[in-house]
C-alpha positions as CSV (number, residue, x, y, z in Angstrom):
1,M,0.0,0.0,0.0
2,A,2.9,2.4,0.8
3,R,4.3,1.7,-2.6
4,R,1.0,2.5,-4.3
5,I,0.6,5.8,-2.4
6,K,4.2,6.8,-3.4
7,N,3.5,6.1,-7.1
8,I,0.2,8.1,-6.9
9,R,2.2,11.1,-5.5
10,I,4.7,10.8,-8.4
11,V,1.9,11.0,-11.0
12,L,0.2,13.9,-9.2
13,L,3.4,15.8,-9.1
14,A,3.9,15.1,-12.8
15,L,0.4,16.5,-13.4
16,L,1.3,19.8,-11.7
17,F,4.6,20.4,-13.6
18,S,3.7,18.9,-17.0
19,A,3.4,20.8,-20.2
20,R,1.3,19.9,-23.4
21,V,-1.2,17.4,-24.8
22,T,-3.7,16.1,-26.5
23,A,-5.0,15.0,-29.6
24,Q,-8.0,16.5,-31.3
25,A,-11.5,15.1,-30.5
26,D,-11.3,12.7,-33.5
27,H,-8.0,11.3,-32.4
28,E,-9.2,10.8,-28.8
29,R,-12.3,9.1,-30.0
30,L,-10.2,6.8,-32.2
31,Q,-8.0,5.9,-29.2
32,T,-11.0,5.0,-27.1
33,I,-12.5,2.8,-29.8
34,L,-9.3,1.0,-30.6
35,T,-8.6,0.2,-26.9
36,D,-12.1,-1.1,-26.4
37,I,-11.8,-3.3,-29.5
38,V,-8.5,-4.8,-28.6
39,S,-9.4,-5.3,-24.9
40,Q,-12.5,-7.4,-25.8
41,S,-11.2,-9.3,-28.8
42,E,-9.9,-12.9,-28.5
43,E,-7.6,-12.4,-31.5
44,E,-5.3,-9.8,-32.8
45,Q,-7.0,-7.0,-34.8
46,D,-5.5,-5.3,-37.8
47,T,-5.8,-1.8,-36.4
48,E,-3.8,-0.3,-39.3
49,Q,-6.9,-0.3,-41.4
50,W,-8.5,2.3,-39.2
51,F,-5.6,4.7,-39.5
52,E,-5.4,4.1,-43.3
53,Q,-9.1,4.9,-43.6
54,L,-8.8,8.1,-41.6
55,E,-5.6,9.1,-43.6
56,T,-7.4,8.6,-46.9
57,L,-10.2,10.7,-45.6
58,S,-7.8,13.4,-44.6
59,E,-6.0,13.4,-48.0
60,H,-9.2,13.2,-50.0
61,P,-11.9,14.9,-47.8
62,V,-15.6,14.6,-48.4
63,H,-16.8,17.6,-50.4
64,I,-20.1,17.8,-48.5
65,N,-21.8,20.3,-50.9
66,Q,-21.3,17.9,-53.8
67,A,-21.2,14.5,-52.0
68,S,-23.7,11.8,-52.8
69,H,-25.4,9.8,-50.0
70,D,-22.8,7.0,-50.4
71,E,-19.9,9.4,-50.2
72,L,-21.1,10.9,-46.9
73,K,-21.0,7.4,-45.5
74,R,-17.2,7.6,-45.7
75,L,-17.6,9.6,-42.4
76,F,-18.2,6.3,-40.8
77,W,-18.8,7.6,-37.2
78,L,-22.0,9.5,-38.3
79,T,-25.3,7.8,-37.8
80,E,-27.7,7.1,-40.7
81,F,-29.9,10.0,-39.4
82,Q,-27.0,12.5,-39.3
83,I,-26.0,11.5,-42.8
84,N,-29.6,12.0,-44.0
85,S,-29.9,15.3,-42.1
86,L,-26.7,16.7,-43.8
87,F,-27.7,15.4,-47.2
88,D,-31.2,16.7,-47.1
89,H,-30.0,20.1,-45.9
90,V,-27.6,20.5,-48.8
91,N,-30.2,19.4,-51.4
92,T,-33.0,21.6,-50.1
93,K,-31.3,24.6,-48.6
94,G,-28.3,24.8,-50.8
95,S,-24.5,24.7,-50.1
96,V,-23.2,24.8,-46.6
97,L,-21.2,28.1,-46.3
98,S,-19.6,27.5,-42.8
99,H,-18.7,24.7,-40.5
100,Y,-20.8,26.4,-37.8
101,E,-23.8,25.9,-40.0
102,I,-23.5,22.1,-39.7
103,A,-23.5,22.3,-35.9
104,Y,-27.1,23.7,-36.0
105,L,-28.4,20.9,-38.2
106,Y,-30.7,18.3,-36.7
107,G,-28.7,15.6,-34.9
108,F,-25.4,17.5,-34.9
109,T,-23.4,19.2,-32.1
110,P,-20.3,21.5,-32.1
111,E,-18.1,18.6,-30.8
112,L,-19.3,16.3,-33.5
113,V,-18.5,18.9,-36.2
114,Q,-15.1,19.4,-34.6
115,S,-14.4,15.7,-35.2
116,M,-15.4,16.1,-38.9
117,L,-13.2,19.1,-39.7
118,P,-10.0,17.3,-40.9
119,F,-12.1,15.1,-43.2
120,I,-14.6,17.4,-44.9
121,S,-14.3,20.3,-47.3
122,L,-16.7,23.1,-48.2
123,E,-14.8,24.0,-51.4
124,T,-16.1,23.0,-54.9
125,K,-14.5,19.9,-56.1
126,Q,-13.3,20.0,-59.7
127,E,-15.0,17.0,-61.3
128,V,-13.0,15.1,-63.8
129,T,-15.4,13.0,-65.9
130,K,-12.7,11.5,-68.2
131,F,-9.7,9.8,-66.5
132,D,-6.4,11.1,-67.9
133,L,-3.4,8.9,-67.0
134,R,-0.9,11.5,-67.8
135,R,-2.6,14.0,-65.5
136,A,-2.8,11.4,-62.8
137,F,0.9,10.8,-62.8
138,R,1.6,14.5,-63.0
139,Y,-0.5,15.6,-60.1
140,G,-0.6,12.4,-58.0
141,K,0.9,12.0,-54.5
142,H,3.8,9.7,-53.7
143,K,4.6,8.5,-50.2
144,L,7.5,6.3,-49.0
145,I,7.7,5.0,-45.5
146,T,10.5,3.0,-44.0
147,G,11.0,1.9,-40.4
148,A,12.8,-0.4,-38.0
149,Q,12.3,-1.5,-34.4
150,S,14.0,-3.9,-32.0
151,T,13.8,-5.0,-28.4
152,L,17.0,-3.9,-26.7
153,Q,17.5,-6.7,-24.2
154,P,18.7,-10.1,-25.5
155,Q,16.0,-12.8,-25.8
156,E,16.4,-16.5,-25.4
157,G,15.5,-17.2,-29.1
158,Y,18.5,-15.2,-30.3
159,A,21.0,-16.3,-27.7
160,R,21.0,-19.9,-28.7
161,P,23.8,-21.1,-31.1
162,D,22.9,-21.9,-34.7
163,S,23.4,-25.6,-34.1
164,V,20.3,-25.6,-31.8
165,E,17.1,-26.4,-33.8
166,N,14.7,-24.4,-31.7
167,R,15.8,-20.8,-32.1
168,Y,15.0,-17.7,-34.1
169,R,16.6,-17.9,-37.6
170,G,16.8,-14.1,-38.1
171,S,17.8,-11.0,-36.3
172,P,15.7,-9.2,-33.6
173,L,15.3,-6.3,-36.0
174,K,11.8,-5.7,-37.4
175,T,11.8,-3.7,-40.6
176,S,9.2,-2.5,-43.1
177,L,9.0,-0.6,-46.4
178,R,5.9,1.0,-47.9
179,Y,5.4,2.9,-51.1
180,S,2.1,4.3,-52.1
181,F,0.7,6.5,-54.9
182,S,-2.7,8.2,-55.0
183,Y,-4.5,10.6,-57.3
184,A,-7.7,12.4,-56.3
185,D,-9.4,9.3,-54.8
186,R,-9.4,7.9,-58.3
187,L,-6.2,5.9,-58.6
188,Y,-4.1,4.1,-56.0
189,F,-1.0,2.0,-56.3
190,G,1.3,0.7,-53.6
191,I,3.8,-1.9,-52.4
192,T,4.3,-3.1,-48.8
193,A,7.2,-5.3,-47.5
194,E,7.8,-6.4,-43.9
195,K,10.1,-8.6,-41.9
196,D,9.1,-9.5,-38.3
197,A,11.6,-9.8,-35.6
198,G,13.3,-13.2,-35.7
199,E,12.6,-13.8,-39.4
200,A,15.5,-14.3,-41.8
201,F,16.4,-11.4,-44.2
202,F,18.1,-12.1,-47.5
203,K,19.0,-15.6,-46.3
204,G,17.5,-18.9,-45.2
205,N,13.9,-19.2,-46.2
206,N,13.8,-15.6,-47.3
207,P,16.5,-15.2,-50.0
208,A,14.5,-12.4,-51.7
209,G,14.6,-10.3,-48.5
210,F,11.4,-9.5,-46.7
211,D,9.2,-12.3,-45.4
212,F,6.0,-10.6,-46.6
213,Y,5.3,-8.7,-49.8
214,S,2.1,-7.1,-50.8
215,M,1.1,-5.0,-53.9
216,H,-2.2,-3.3,-54.6
217,F,-3.8,-1.3,-57.4
218,Q,-7.2,0.4,-57.3
219,L,-9.1,2.5,-59.9
220,N,-12.3,4.3,-59.2
221,T,-14.3,5.8,-62.1
222,K,-17.6,7.6,-62.7
223,G,-18.5,5.3,-65.6
224,R,-19.8,1.7,-66.1
225,L,-16.6,0.4,-64.5
226,K,-17.2,1.8,-61.0
227,N,-14.2,0.1,-59.3
228,L,-11.3,-2.1,-60.2
229,V,-8.8,-3.7,-57.8
230,L,-5.7,-5.8,-58.6
231,G,-3.3,-7.5,-56.3
232,D,-4.2,-7.5,-52.6
233,F,-7.6,-6.1,-51.7
234,R,-10.4,-6.2,-49.1
235,A,-14.0,-7.3,-49.7
236,D,-16.7,-6.1,-47.3
237,F,-20.4,-6.9,-47.9
238,G,-23.7,-6.7,-46.0
239,Q,-23.4,-6.7,-42.2
240,G,-20.2,-8.7,-42.3
241,L,-21.8,-12.1,-41.8
242,T,-20.8,-13.7,-45.1
243,L,-17.7,-11.7,-46.0
244,W,-16.0,-8.8,-44.2
245,S,-12.2,-8.9,-44.5
246,G,-11.8,-5.4,-42.9
247,M,-11.7,-4.6,-39.2
248,N,-14.3,-5.8,-36.8
249,Y,-15.8,-2.8,-34.9
250,G,-17.0,-4.9,-32.1
251,K,-19.1,-3.6,-29.2
252,T,-17.8,-0.1,-28.3
253,A,-19.0,3.2,-27.2
254,M,-19.3,4.0,-30.9
255,L,-22.7,2.3,-30.9
256,M,-23.8,3.6,-34.4
257,N,-21.3,1.1,-35.9
258,A,-23.8,-1.7,-35.2
259,V,-25.0,-0.7,-38.7
260,R,-22.4,-1.4,-41.4
261,Y,-22.2,0.1,-44.8
262,N,-20.9,-1.9,-47.8
263,E,-17.5,-0.8,-48.8
264,R,-17.3,-3.5,-51.5
265,L,-13.8,-3.8,-52.8
266,R,-10.9,-1.6,-51.6
267,R,-7.1,-1.8,-51.9
268,Y,-5.2,-3.6,-49.1
269,A,-2.1,-1.7,-47.9
270,S,-1.7,-3.2,-44.4
271,A,1.2,-5.4,-43.2
272,D,-1.1,-8.0,-41.7
273,E,-0.3,-11.3,-43.5
274,N,-3.7,-13.0,-43.4
275,R,-7.0,-11.2,-43.6
276,F,-7.0,-10.1,-47.2
277,L,-7.7,-11.3,-50.7
278,R,-5.2,-11.6,-53.5
279,G,-6.2,-11.5,-57.1
280,A,-8.7,-9.2,-58.9
281,G,-12.1,-7.7,-58.6
282,F,-14.4,-5.1,-60.2
283,T,-17.7,-3.4,-59.7
284,L,-20.0,-2.6,-62.7
285,A,-22.8,-0.1,-62.5
286,F,-26.0,-1.1,-64.3
287,N,-28.3,1.6,-63.0
288,P,-29.9,0.8,-60.5
289,V,-27.9,-2.4,-59.9
290,D,-24.2,-2.6,-59.0
291,V,-22.5,-6.0,-59.6
292,T,-19.2,-6.9,-58.0
293,V,-17.2,-9.9,-59.0
294,F,-13.9,-11.0,-57.5
295,Y,-11.4,-13.8,-57.5
296,S,-8.6,-14.5,-55.0
297,R,-5.8,-17.1,-54.9
298,K,-3.0,-17.0,-52.4
299,P,-0.8,-19.3,-50.3
300,I,-1.6,-19.7,-46.6
301,D,0.2,-21.3,-43.7
302,A,-0.9,-24.8,-42.6
303,S,0.0,-27.1,-39.7
304,V,0.4,-30.1,-41.9
305,S,-0.6,-33.5,-40.5
306,E,-0.3,-35.7,-43.6
307,T,1.9,-35.5,-46.8
308,D,2.3,-37.6,-49.9
309,E,5.5,-39.3,-51.2
310,N,6.7,-35.9,-52.6
311,E,6.1,-34.1,-49.2
312,K,3.1,-32.3,-50.7
313,A,0.6,-31.5,-47.9
314,L,-2.6,-33.5,-48.0
315,S,-4.2,-32.5,-44.7
316,A,-3.7,-30.0,-41.9
317,T,-5.0,-29.6,-38.3
318,A,-5.1,-25.8,-38.6
319,F,-4.4,-22.8,-40.8
320,P,-2.3,-20.6,-38.5
321,N,-2.7,-16.8,-38.9
322,T,0.1,-15.4,-36.7
323,G,2.2,-14.4,-39.7
324,Y,5.4,-15.4,-37.9
325,H,8.1,-17.5,-39.7
326,R,11.0,-17.3,-37.2
327,T,11.7,-20.9,-36.1
328,T,12.1,-24.1,-38.0
329,G,8.6,-25.2,-37.0
330,E,7.0,-21.9,-38.1
331,I,9.0,-21.9,-41.4
332,A,7.7,-25.4,-42.0
333,Q,4.1,-24.1,-41.9
334,K,4.7,-21.3,-44.3
335,D,2.6,-21.3,-47.6
336,R,1.9,-25.1,-47.3
337,A,-1.7,-24.6,-48.5
338,T,-3.5,-22.6,-51.2
339,E,-6.7,-20.8,-50.7
340,Q,-9.0,-19.9,-53.6
341,I,-12.0,-17.7,-53.2
342,T,-14.5,-16.7,-55.9
343,G,-17.4,-14.3,-55.2
344,I,-20.2,-12.2,-56.6
345,H,-22.3,-9.5,-55.0
346,A,-25.2,-7.6,-56.6
347,A,-26.9,-4.7,-54.8
348,V,-29.5,-2.0,-55.3
349,T,-28.8,1.1,-53.2
350,R,-31.0,4.1,-52.8
351,I,-31.2,6.9,-50.2
352,N,-33.8,5.2,-48.1
353,W,-33.1,1.5,-48.8
354,H,-30.6,-1.1,-49.9
355,V,-30.8,-4.8,-50.8
356,G,-27.9,-7.0,-51.7
357,V,-27.2,-10.6,-52.4
358,T,-23.8,-12.3,-52.0
359,A,-22.4,-15.7,-53.1
360,V,-18.9,-16.8,-52.1
361,D,-17.1,-20.1,-52.8
362,Y,-13.9,-21.2,-50.9
363,R,-11.5,-23.9,-52.1
364,Y,-8.4,-25.3,-50.4
365,D,-5.8,-27.8,-51.9
366,V,-5.2,-29.2,-48.4
367,A,-8.0,-30.8,-46.3
368,L,-8.5,-29.2,-42.9
369,N,-9.0,-31.8,-40.2
370,P,-9.2,-30.0,-36.8
371,R,-8.0,-31.8,-33.6
372,Q,-10.6,-34.1,-32.1
373,D,-11.6,-32.0,-29.1
374,I,-15.2,-32.3,-28.3
375,Y,-15.9,-28.6,-28.5
376,R,-14.5,-28.6,-32.1
377,H,-17.0,-31.2,-33.1
378,F,-18.9,-28.8,-35.4
379,A,-15.8,-26.9,-36.6
380,F,-15.2,-26.5,-40.3
381,S,-13.4,-29.4,-41.9
382,G,-12.7,-30.5,-45.5
383,K,-11.4,-28.7,-48.6
384,S,-14.4,-26.4,-49.6
385,N,-17.1,-24.2,-48.3
386,S,-19.6,-21.8,-49.7
387,N,-21.8,-19.0,-48.3
388,Y,-24.9,-17.3,-49.7
389,S,-26.7,-14.3,-48.1
390,I,-29.1,-11.5,-48.6
391,D,-28.6,-8.2,-46.8
392,F,-30.9,-5.3,-46.4
393,R,-31.2,-1.8,-45.0
394,F,-34.2,0.5,-45.2
395,R,-35.4,3.7,-43.4
396,S,-38.9,4.2,-42.2
397,G,-39.5,7.5,-40.5
398,A,-37.2,7.8,-37.5
399,A,-36.0,4.2,-37.7
400,V,-33.5,2.2,-39.8
401,F,-33.9,-1.5,-40.1
402,Y,-31.0,-3.7,-41.3
403,G,-29.8,-7.2,-41.3
404,E,-28.3,-10.2,-43.2
405,Q,-29.4,-13.8,-43.5
406,A,-26.8,-16.3,-44.6
407,L,-26.4,-19.9,-45.4
408,S,-23.2,-22.0,-45.4
409,G,-22.4,-24.9,-47.7
410,N,-23.5,-27.5,-45.1
411,G,-27.0,-26.0,-44.9
412,A,-26.5,-24.2,-41.6
413,F,-27.9,-20.7,-41.1
414,G,-26.7,-17.5,-39.6
415,G,-28.6,-14.3,-39.2
416,I,-28.3,-10.8,-37.8
417,Y,-31.1,-8.3,-37.6
418,G,-31.2,-4.9,-36.1
419,S,-32.8,-1.5,-35.9
420,Q,-31.4,2.0,-35.2
421,M,-33.9,4.5,-33.9
422,L,-33.8,8.2,-33.5
423,I,-35.7,9.1,-30.3
424,G,-35.4,12.9,-30.2
425,E,-32.8,15.0,-31.8
426,H,-29.8,13.6,-29.9
427,L,-30.9,10.2,-28.6
428,V,-30.1,7.2,-30.7
429,A,-31.0,3.6,-29.8
430,N,-29.9,0.3,-31.3
431,V,-31.3,-3.1,-30.9
432,L,-29.8,-6.2,-32.5
433,Y,-30.6,-9.9,-32.5
434,R,-28.1,-12.5,-33.9
435,R,-28.3,-16.2,-34.2
436,Y,-25.4,-18.2,-35.6
437,A,-25.8,-22.0,-35.8
438,K,-23.2,-24.1,-34.1
439,D,-22.2,-25.5,-37.5
440,F,-22.5,-22.3,-39.5
441,H,-19.2,-21.6,-41.3
442,A,-18.3,-18.2,-42.8
443,L,-14.5,-18.3,-43.0
444,Y,-14.2,-14.6,-43.7
445,G,-17.3,-13.6,-41.7
446,N,-16.8,-10.8,-39.2
447,A,-20.2,-9.7,-37.9
448,L,-20.9,-8.4,-34.4
449,G,-20.7,-11.2,-31.9
450,E,-19.1,-12.5,-28.7
451,N,-17.2,-15.4,-30.3
452,T,-14.1,-15.1,-32.4
453,R,-16.0,-16.7,-35.3
454,N,-19.7,-16.2,-36.1
455,N,-21.0,-19.6,-35.0
456,N,-22.4,-21.3,-31.9
457,E,-24.0,-18.1,-30.6
458,E,-27.3,-16.4,-30.0
459,G,-27.6,-12.9,-28.6
460,F,-29.6,-9.8,-28.1
461,Y,-27.9,-6.4,-28.0
462,M,-29.5,-3.1,-26.8
463,G,-27.6,0.1,-26.8
464,G,-28.1,3.8,-27.0
465,S,-26.3,7.2,-27.0
466,L,-27.5,10.5,-25.8
467,D,-25.8,13.7,-26.8
468,M,-26.9,16.6,-24.7
469,G,-25.9,19.0,-27.4
470,G,-23.3,20.7,-25.1
471,Q,-21.0,19.4,-22.5
472,W,-22.4,15.9,-21.8
473,R,-22.7,12.7,-23.8
474,F,-23.8,9.3,-22.5
475,A,-23.5,5.9,-24.1
476,A,-24.5,2.4,-22.9
477,Y,-25.3,-1.1,-24.0
478,W,-26.4,-4.4,-22.6
479,D,-25.6,-7.6,-24.5
480,I,-26.9,-10.9,-23.4
481,F,-25.9,-14.1,-25.2
482,R,-25.8,-17.9,-25.0
483,F,-23.7,-20.6,-26.6
484,P,-25.8,-23.7,-27.6
485,W,-22.7,-25.9,-27.9
486,L,-19.5,-26.3,-26.0
487,R,-16.6,-23.8,-26.2
488,Y,-12.9,-23.8,-25.3
489,R,-12.7,-24.3,-21.5
490,T,-16.5,-24.6,-21.3
491,D,-17.7,-28.2,-21.5
492,A,-21.5,-27.4,-21.5
493,P,-23.9,-24.9,-23.2
494,S,-23.4,-21.6,-21.4
495,F,-24.7,-18.0,-21.0
496,G,-23.2,-14.6,-20.5
497,Q,-23.8,-10.9,-20.5
498,D,-21.9,-7.7,-21.2
499,V,-22.9,-4.3,-19.7
500,F,-21.2,-1.1,-20.7
501,V,-21.7,2.6,-19.6
502,Q,-19.7,5.6,-20.7
503,T,-20.0,9.3,-19.9
504,D,-18.2,12.1,-21.8
505,Y,-17.9,15.5,-20.2
506,V,-16.5,18.4,-22.2
507,P,-16.6,21.5,-20.0
508,S,-14.7,23.6,-22.6
509,G,-12.9,23.3,-25.9
510,N,-9.7,22.6,-24.0
511,T,-10.8,19.9,-21.6
512,K,-12.3,16.5,-22.0
513,I,-13.1,13.8,-19.5
514,Y,-14.7,10.5,-20.0
515,C,-15.6,7.7,-17.5
516,Q,-16.3,4.2,-18.5
517,L,-17.8,1.2,-16.5
518,R,-18.0,-2.3,-17.8
519,Y,-19.2,-5.6,-16.4
520,K,-18.8,-8.9,-18.2
521,E,-19.9,-12.4,-17.2
522,K,-19.3,-15.8,-18.9
523,E,-19.3,-19.4,-17.8
524,E,-16.2,-21.6,-17.7
525,N,-15.4,-25.1,-16.4
526,L,-15.0,-25.3,-12.6
527,S,-11.6,-26.5,-11.5
528,G,-11.4,-29.9,-9.9
529,S,-14.9,-31.0,-10.9
530,M,-15.4,-34.7,-11.7
531,V,-18.2,-33.8,-14.1
532,S,-18.6,-31.1,-16.8
533,A,-19.7,-28.4,-14.4
534,T,-19.4,-24.8,-15.2
535,G,-19.5,-21.6,-13.2
536,A,-19.6,-17.8,-13.7
537,V,-16.5,-15.8,-14.5
538,R,-17.1,-12.1,-13.7
539,T,-14.9,-9.2,-14.8
540,A,-15.6,-5.6,-13.8
541,S,-13.6,-2.5,-14.7
542,A,-13.8,1.3,-14.3
543,K,-11.8,3.8,-16.4
544,M,-11.4,7.6,-16.3
545,V,-9.5,9.5,-19.0
546,F,-8.7,13.2,-18.6
547,A,-7.3,15.5,-21.4
548,H,-6.6,19.2,-21.1
549,R,-5.0,21.7,-23.4
550,I,-3.0,24.2,-21.3
551,T,-1.8,26.3,-24.1
552,E,-1.8,26.1,-27.9
553,N,1.3,23.9,-27.7
554,I,1.0,22.2,-24.4
555,S,-1.4,19.5,-23.3
556,I,-1.7,16.9,-20.5
557,G,-3.6,13.7,-20.1
558,N,-4.3,11.1,-17.4
559,H,-5.7,7.5,-17.5
560,L,-6.9,5.7,-14.4
561,E,-8.3,2.3,-14.6
562,I,-9.2,-0.4,-12.1
563,K,-10.2,-4.0,-12.7
564,N,-11.7,-6.9,-10.7
565,F,-11.8,-10.6,-11.7
566,R,-13.7,-13.4,-10.0
567,K,-14.0,-17.1,-10.6
568,E,-15.2,-19.5,-8.0
569,Q,-13.3,-18.7,-4.8
570,T,-10.5,-16.9,-6.7
571,A,-10.5,-13.1,-7.0
572,G,-8.0,-10.7,-8.5
573,N,-7.6,-6.9,-8.7
574,G,-5.5,-4.5,-10.8
575,Y,-5.1,-0.9,-11.6
576,F,-3.3,1.3,-14.0
577,L,-2.4,5.0,-13.7
578,S,-0.6,7.2,-16.3
579,Q,0.4,10.8,-16.9
580,D,0.8,12.0,-20.5
581,L,2.6,15.0,-21.7
582,H,2.3,16.3,-25.3
583,A,4.2,19.4,-26.4
584,V,5.2,21.2,-29.6
585,M,8.3,23.3,-29.8
586,T,10.0,25.0,-32.7
587,V,13.4,23.7,-33.9
588,A,15.1,25.3,-36.9
589,G,11.9,26.9,-37.9
590,Q,9.9,23.6,-37.8
591,D,7.7,21.9,-35.2
592,L,9.1,19.2,-33.0
593,Q,6.3,17.2,-31.5
594,I,6.9,15.4,-28.2
595,H,4.7,12.7,-26.7
596,C,5.7,11.1,-23.4
597,R,4.1,9.0,-20.7
598,Y,4.9,7.8,-17.3
599,A,2.7,5.1,-15.8
600,F,2.6,2.4,-13.2
601,F,0.4,-0.7,-12.9
602,D,-0.2,-3.3,-10.3
603,T,-2.4,-6.4,-11.1
604,D,-2.7,-9.8,-9.4
605,D,-2.4,-11.8,-12.6
606,Y,-3.0,-12.0,-16.3
607,N,-6.8,-12.2,-15.7
608,T,-6.7,-8.6,-14.5
609,R,-4.6,-7.3,-17.3
610,I,-5.3,-3.7,-18.5
611,Y,-5.0,-2.4,-22.1
612,T,-4.2,1.2,-22.9
613,Y,-3.5,3.2,-26.0
614,E,0.0,4.6,-26.7
615,N,1.1,7.0,-29.4
616,D,3.2,5.2,-31.9
617,M,4.7,5.3,-35.4
618,L,2.6,6.1,-38.5
619,Y,0.4,3.1,-39.4
620,A,1.1,1.6,-36.0
621,F,-1.1,1.5,-32.9
622,G,0.4,0.6,-29.6
623,I,-2.2,-1.0,-27.3
624,P,-0.2,-3.2,-24.9
625,A,-1.6,-5.3,-22.1
626,F,-0.1,-4.6,-18.6
627,Y,-0.2,-7.1,-15.8
628,E,1.7,-7.9,-12.6
629,R,3.6,-5.0,-11.1
630,G,5.8,-2.3,-12.6
631,T,6.2,1.0,-14.4
632,R,6.0,2.1,-18.0
633,V,7.6,5.0,-19.8
634,Y,7.7,6.0,-23.4
635,L,9.0,9.0,-25.4
636,L,7.9,9.7,-29.0
637,L,9.6,12.5,-31.0
638,R,8.2,13.6,-34.4
639,Y,10.1,16.2,-36.5
640,A,9.3,17.4,-40.0
641,P,12.2,19.5,-41.4
642,G,10.1,20.3,-44.4
643,K,6.8,19.5,-46.0
644,H,8.3,16.4,-47.7
645,L,10.0,14.7,-44.8
646,D,8.8,13.4,-41.4
647,F,11.1,11.6,-38.9
648,R,9.8,9.7,-35.8
649,V,11.8,8.1,-33.0
650,R,10.2,6.2,-30.1
651,F,11.7,4.7,-27.0
652,A,9.6,2.6,-24.6
653,A,10.5,0.7,-21.5
654,T,8.7,-1.4,-18.9
655,H,10.3,-2.1,-15.6
656,Y,8.8,-4.9,-13.4
657,T,9.3,-4.9,-9.7
658,D,8.1,-8.4,-8.9
659,R,10.0,-10.6,-11.3
660,T,13.6,-11.5,-12.3
661,S,12.7,-12.6,-15.9
662,I,10.2,-11.5,-18.5
663,G,8.3,-13.6,-21.0
664,S,8.8,-17.3,-21.6
665,G,10.2,-19.7,-24.1
666,L,12.2,-18.1,-26.9
667,D,10.9,-14.6,-25.9
668,E,12.3,-14.8,-22.4
669,I,14.5,-12.0,-21.1
670,Q,16.7,-12.4,-18.1
671,G,16.1,-9.4,-15.9
672,N,13.2,-7.2,-15.0
673,R,13.3,-4.6,-17.8
674,R,12.1,-4.7,-21.4
675,S,13.0,-1.8,-23.7
676,E,12.2,-1.1,-27.3
677,M,13.4,1.4,-29.9
678,K,11.7,2.4,-33.1
679,V,12.6,4.7,-35.9
680,Q,10.7,5.8,-39.0
681,M,11.0,8.1,-42.0
682,V,8.1,9.3,-44.1
683,C,8.9,10.9,-47.4
684,K,6.1,12.6,-49.5
685,F,6.7,13.9,-53.0
């Protein structure tokens, strides 16, 4: 207790003497959403896609006085009602002349408009009806990003001699290279290359250099060919039940994202090595029907269980998606199977309604035979699967109804149906019902749910948000769910619930506070039971985040979170407290941005781990999990000596006070400190 009081005093003193923070409202909102998504997800999320989406919006803002209804949906944090309110105002009253005018529209607030400013434009956009390739290359924008990072302490996997089979085959340096070209939201082209720490570079299994290469091309036109993608791309349709290779929003304070809008085909520029398609696709406009066709074929990793006389894989127990190829075992899994996906989507979209149909076929050259655990009894197996679905969305008065009904190749059904209702100018409510059969298989499905995959689940979600139009905003949801079949560590059908409440308080343009409460309950096997008995596992957490701009160039921020975990007679507690300092100073006539944090944490075990957002490199989101006892510090420097160059350097260190080694296996570090250094250069021309 004395140690905790001492740490609290340190943070309070830092608060008194600190100088500069915060991000704008949109950046703070993004931090909150990403942290919520990562903390509740059972698998790693490709958060790069969020940043890419916002960056594209920033570089190619929505010209709201000319935007179509679909173009306004690029502002994905707006509700259906806000989009309609803005669209109807422009079409009935004429062009918006000032940002202040938007704040007075039905459903909008000054804070919401503030979050839109970097991504909208009131200027008249020069429409180019005929695409000119020479003009595109003359006025297009190029961007080159290169970076490297490494853990500074030696890890077990690198310390072992080459003669030892179980070791990392490459250096501890993680490197990446990205090149991208864009022209007026019409033409995109890019290349991404990455090598994870521990992977070989220009040697061993990677004689060509990087472990992962990706290339994309996208053309958007105003003619019959609406969209064309080549290379690596994403495909998002319906409510995500059949095919959604983008990011899963999950259940967050951003409740309006319970409704999804079709993005169809988009380029893929992320470094995640799994959740994307590789091939070609296009969308044709046959007014009023849009037809999208795509084909993908790419190698994937496989845990091979059977081979023929030529060592060609015949069957596998799993298709790993870590993307790591560092050890002999991981290298042996690389590209051992081939995935082939063919799909077609047809949709009619109008201002007040949308109907779409989707058909997707999956083929593998290696049969998947999962391990024979009883909870895997209904898991996907074999070499092929297919999905068929119909999705809809329509508006009736102050309500939007949406949903998707899907069928997998084995005849199992999955369905998700919801309604978003406007109850007054600033009160929005969402209700959503989902039912995914225990043997429903949608291999690229990513609809809202509690499970990692959309199967073996039935649930009812109720949520709402109230914006008082001034200083206060409230959001809450209650999600109750059941699992008809067994799950991992749960040997019986089970139930659960998830309750969430968040309050945002903005007393002025320089200060923002939000408080968040969450309670989650699931069932798991009871320890030591002779029969398959389950019991409740309860997790409760409370979070408060404070951000204040002291001057134009100085801001501060604080994050306090506590967590409680209970299972049977076992209970655990944890807390996290941090002090942030953000500052801008002038060096050689240019701005030097400084982001730093000091934090301490104290949790009883991994069950009470706490996630928190950290400022990081471009296209990177640091959302580490903290558990046990220790302190955390990081410093991020960003300097742009001119409009074409941007340099970033980041140092982060975690010091544990209750252990003599960190990690396990090949990642183990002898000692109680783990430090990391990152550097990055961004060149625009």
